[in-house]
C-alpha positions, 0 to 999 in steps of 0.5 A: 955659284952656277948650278947646271941642271941636266935632264936626260934619258937613263942608259948612259954609262958612268964614264959618259956622265963623268965626261958630261960633268967635266965638259959642263964644268969647263964650259961654265969656267970658260964662258962666265969665268966661274971658279971651278969649285963653285960649279954645281952640276945636277944630272937627272935621269928619266926612265924612258917610260916617263918621257914622251914626244908627240904623245908617245913615250920613248919606251913605247917607241923602243918597243915598237922598233924592237917589234919591227913597227918603227 
């Protein structure tokens, strides 16, 4: 039973997430021959203020961009 875990920033539409789930399921079926009913997908959405790269959160980067500083 493959379990696929995805961490991503919040903000995608329910349709986007459904397409991702379908694509990941198809990839598991095609690549390792997993039965469809055995594939598990877990999506974790992370608030932009809880994810950072290079010491700056995505929320801070978005705020700086909106203010014209990035």
